[in-house]
VOGU-873404 format. One record per residue (C-alpha): z, y, x; residue in one letter. Coordinates in steps of 0.25 Angstrom, whole numbers, plus 5000, padded with zeros to 4 digits. Layout:
# residues N
ZYXA
...
This chain:
# residues 192
556254405148M
557554365140K
557354345125W
558454365115I
558154285102V
559054295090F
559354205078D
559054265065Y
560154215055G
561554255058N
561154335071V
560054435067I
560354415052S
561654405045L
561954275039H
561454245026Q
562654275015S
563154185006R
562854284995A
561354274999D
561354125000N
561954124986H
560954214981A
559854124985I
560554004978A
560654094965E
559154124966L
558953974966A
559953944956G
560753854966A
562253834968D
562553934980P
563353834988E
562453714987S
561253804989F
561953865002E
562153715007Q
560753675004A
560253805011Y
560753775024W
560653625023E
559053635023H
558953765031R
558553705045L
557453625039D
556953755032F
557153835046D
556353735053R
555153735043G
555353595039D
555453655024L
554753755017T
555453855009A
555253784996P
555653655003Q
556853715008Y
557353784995W
557053654987K
558053584996L
559053704995V
558953704979L
558653564976G
557453604968R
556053664971P
555753814972V
554553874967D
553753974975E
554454104970E
555854044971E
555553994985N
555054144989A
556254204983R
557254104990L
556554135003V
556654275001E
558154274999L
558354185010D
557654275020A
558354395014E
559754325015S
559554315030W
558954455032S
560254535034R
560254585048P
561354575057N
561454725062E
562254695075G
561154595080T
560054685076L
560654795084A
560754705097I
559254665094M
558854815094R
559554835107E
558954715113L
557554755108Q
557754895113D
558054845127R
556754765126G
557354625125V
556354535118P
557054475105L
556754355097G
557154275085L
557354125083L
557854085070S
557953955061N
557254015050A
556253965039P
554854025039A
555054105026E
556254175031L
555754195045A
554554265039E
555454355031A
556354385043W
555154425051D
554954545043R
556354595045L
556254715055P
557354665063W
556654525065I
555254575066S
555654655079A
555954535086L
555054495097D
554854355093R
555354275081R
555454125080F
555854055067Y
556253905066S
555353875054A
554053925062H
554453845074L
554853715066G
556153715075L
557553765072V
558753805081K
559553735088P
558453645092D
557953655106R
556553665102A
556653795095I
557253865107Y
556253805117D
555153855107H
555753995107L
555853995123A
554453945124D
553954055115E
554754165122L
554354115136G
555754105141T
557154035140R
557754175143E
558154185128I
559454235123V
559654155109F
560654215099I
561054125087D
562254125078D
562253965078R
562853915090L
561953785090E
560753875090N
561253945103V
561553815109E
560153765106G
559553895113A
560453865125E
560053715126K
558653765127A
558953865138G
559053995130L
560354085131T
561054065118G
561954165111V
562854125100H
562854245089F
564154285084L
563854425080G
563154555086A
564354595095A
564454465101E
562954455103L
562954595110R
563954555120E
563254415122S
561954485125L
562654595134S
563054475143L
561654425145M
């Protein structure tokens, strides 16, 4: 059976807005520009699970955070990535109505994965895989091999906004679709 597996950020969810990123920086009393740079500089290590949330925020802010501040930073970070892409959700509903099994493969820290799993449009997916739970990140081949092993097939269409992640999936024998928007995705899937 062919699976359709979606990335989360910038595919199912809208991109984190600059205003949201700056709001997190403001909460932490950080300069928004340097905060944004540090936020991304250490993100893959956080996504892989190599860093705990307090370790990640310490690197981003250049100072330790207490338990309360950590919880608030994680909450705001998760919220900033929780605005759904309605076009993608419509496609997902149509696929579900046709009985197509759907999954999620996302580079995401454990804390954000936990928050996103409570979102109704994510909890409805048949299978969900998060990098921090696996200790692997896209575009490393091992994460796609793990996905295929868990789903019991390489008949997987993997959709991601990052071309290197799509290419990683293709190198692992999956079908990759570069997400450029819901209209383009609908057309790509209609050709399969």
